[in-house]
C-alpha positions in Angstrom: 144.4 48.4 54.1 143.1 48.8 50.6 142.1 52.4 51.2 145.6 53.2 52.6 147.4 51.5 49.6 145.1 53.5 47.3 145.8 56.8 49.2 149.5 56.1 49.1 149.3 55.4 45.4 147.5 58.7 44.8 150.0 60.6 46.7 152.8 58.9 44.8 151.1 59.6 41.6 150.6 63.4 42.3 154.2 63.6 43.4 155.3 62.1 40.2 153.2 64.3 38.1 154.5 67.4 40.1 158.1 66.3 39.6 157.7 65.8 35.9 156.0 69.2 35.6 159.0 70.7 37.4 161.5 69.0 35.1 159.6 70.0 32.1 159.5 73.7 33.2 163.3 73.4 34.1 164.1 72.0 30.6 162.0 74.7 29.0 163.9 77.3 31.1 167.3 75.9 30.3 166.4 75.6 26.5 165.4 79.3 26.6 168.5 80.3 28.5 170.7 78.6 26.0 169.1 80.6 23.1 168.8 83.9 24.9 170.9 86.6 26.2 170.5 87.0 29.9 171.0 90.7 30.1 168.8 92.0 27.3 166.5 89.1 27.1 166.9 89.0 23.3 167.9 85.9 21.2 171.6 85.3 21.3 174.2 84.9 18.5 173.6 81.1 18.2 169.8 81.6 18.0 170.3 84.3 15.3 172.6 82.1 13.2 170.1 79.2 13.4 167.3 81.4 12.4 169.2 83.1 9.6 170.3 79.7 8.2 166.6 78.6 8.1 165.7 81.7 6.2 168.5 81.5 3.8 167.4 77.8 3.0 164.1 79.0 1.9 164.9 82.0 -0.2 164.3 81.9 -3.9 166.9 83.3 -6.4 164.5 85.3 -8.6 164.6 89.1 -8.5 161.0 89.6 -7.3 160.9 87.3 -4.4 161.9 88.0 -0.6 165.2 89.1 0.4 166.7 88.7 3.8 168.0 92.0 4.9 170.6 91.6 7.8 171.7 94.8 9.9 174.8 94.4 12.0 175.4 97.2 14.3 177.5 98.3 17.3 177.1 101.1 19.7 179.6 103.8 19.0 182.2 104.4 21.8 180.5 101.9 24.1 184.0 101.4 25.9 183.9 105.0 27.0 180.7 104.6 28.6 182.0 101.4 30.5 185.2 103.3 31.4 183.8 106.5 32.6 180.5 105.5 34.1 181.1 101.8 35.1 179.9 98.4 34.0 176.6 98.8 35.3 176.0 101.8 33.2 177.2 99.7 30.3 174.7 97.1 31.2 172.0 99.6 31.5 172.8 101.0 28.0 172.6 97.5 26.5 169.3 97.0 27.9 167.9 100.4 26.8 169.2 99.9 23.2 167.6 96.4 23.1 164.2 97.9 24.2 164.7 100.9 21.7 165.4 98.5 18.8 162.3 96.3 19.7 160.1 99.5 19.8 161.2 100.7 16.4 161.5 97.7 14.1 158.5 95.8 13.0 156.7 93.2 15.0 158.1 90.2 12.9 161.7 91.3 12.7 164.2 89.1 14.5 166.6 91.0 16.8 169.5 89.5 18.7 172.2 90.6 20.8 175.2 89.3 18.7 177.9 89.9 21.5 179.2 92.7 23.7 177.7 95.9 22.4 176.7 94.4 19.0 173.2 93.5 17.7 171.9 92.0 14.6 168.5 92.3 13.0 166.9 90.1 10.3 164.1 91.5 8.2 162.4 89.5 5.3 161.1 91.9 2.6 160.5 92.0 -1.3 160.7 95.9 -1.1 163.8 97.0 -2.9 164.1 99.9 -0.4 164.1 97.6 2.6 167.9 98.1 3.6 167.4 101.8 3.7 164.0 101.4 5.6 165.6 99.3 8.1 168.6 101.6 8.5 166.2 104.5 9.2 164.4 102.5 11.8 167.5 101.7 13.6 168.6 105.4 13.4 165.2 106.3 14.9 165.9 104.0 17.9 169.0 106.1 18.6 167.3 109.6 18.0 166.5 110.6 21.5 169.1 110.6 24.4 169.1 107.7 26.9 169.1 108.0 30.5 172.2 106.1 31.9 172.8 106.3 35.6 171.0 109.6 36.0 173.0 111.1 33.0 171.4 111.9 29.7 173.5 110.4 27.0 173.4 110.9 23.2 174.1 107.5 21.9 174.7 106.6 18.3 175.5 103.4 16.3 177.3 102.2 13.3 175.5 99.8 11.1 176.5 97.5 8.3 173.8 96.0 6.1 174.0 92.9 3.8 171.2 91.4 1.8 170.7 87.8 0.8 170.8 86.0 -1.5 172.7 88.7 -3.2 175.5 89.0 -0.6 175.8 85.3 0.3 173.9 82.1 0.7 175.4 81.0 4.0 175.1 82.7 7.4 179.0 83.0 7.5 179.0 84.8 4.1 176.1 87.2 5.0 177.5 88.1 8.5 181.0 88.6 7.0 179.7 91.0 4.4 177.5 92.8 7.0 180.6 93.0 9.1 182.7 94.5 6.2 179.9 97.1 5.8 179.9 97.8 9.4 183.7 98.5 9.2 183.2 100.8 6.4 180.5 102.6 8.5 183.1 103.1 11.3 185.6 104.4 8.9 183.2 106.8 7.5 183.1 108.3 11.0 180.6 106.3 12.7 176.8 107.1 13.4 175.8 106.0 9.9 174.6 103.0 8.0 176.5 101.4 5.0 175.0 98.9 2.7 177.4 96.1 1.5 178.6 96.2 -2.1 181.2 93.9 -3.8 183.9 96.5 -4.3 184.0 96.8 -0.5 185.1 93.1 -0.3 187.7 93.9 -2.9 189.0 96.9 -0.9 189.1 94.8 2.3 191.2 91.9 0.4 193.4 94.6 -0.9 194.1 96.2 2.5 194.7 92.8 4.0 197.3 92.0 1.3 199.0 95.3 1.9 199.1 94.7 5.7 200.4 91.2 5.1 203.1 92.6 2.7 204.1 95.2 5.4 204.3 92.4 8.0 206.5 90.3 6.0 208.6 93.2 4.9 
């Protein structure tokens, strides 16, 4: 009887261990899924925002210390690929761009799929040329054609770059300024990188004011 009870207890204990291992694994998987994009495998928008917020908290205001360089890019004419070659071709393109970016930026750089055909990259550097260096690395990722559904496509990207703490101390401010620079890059004919400057924000405010005046008129 005692041996039987002991055996049963051992079986129960093993089952419990196995169940708790499975639960821990499931929790780990769901945590990963909540912070990563299923298609590209990259961190997602929320994960990028958390990471950027943490970095911004640690930045020092003096001129020689590290800067957080944020590149915000989207794939030029992505909608055309989706419309002409289908959504699976669009998905393939997103995956290939993710792989190319990972291959061309540095090991410690934080790359995220920010949404749709948009990506964001965070690079910490005290090099004053860092924004240009990052822009060049991203351009290199798009230098060669991509094989999408058996077709060789020349793919380009428009890039907006903002630098913290100079261009903002919150995630919202930095991303808004990177977005304004991205808008300028598209206006300049796409396939280029624009680094944010204060006069761009003034231009945008002016344009918005004119649009509002036109609407009210």
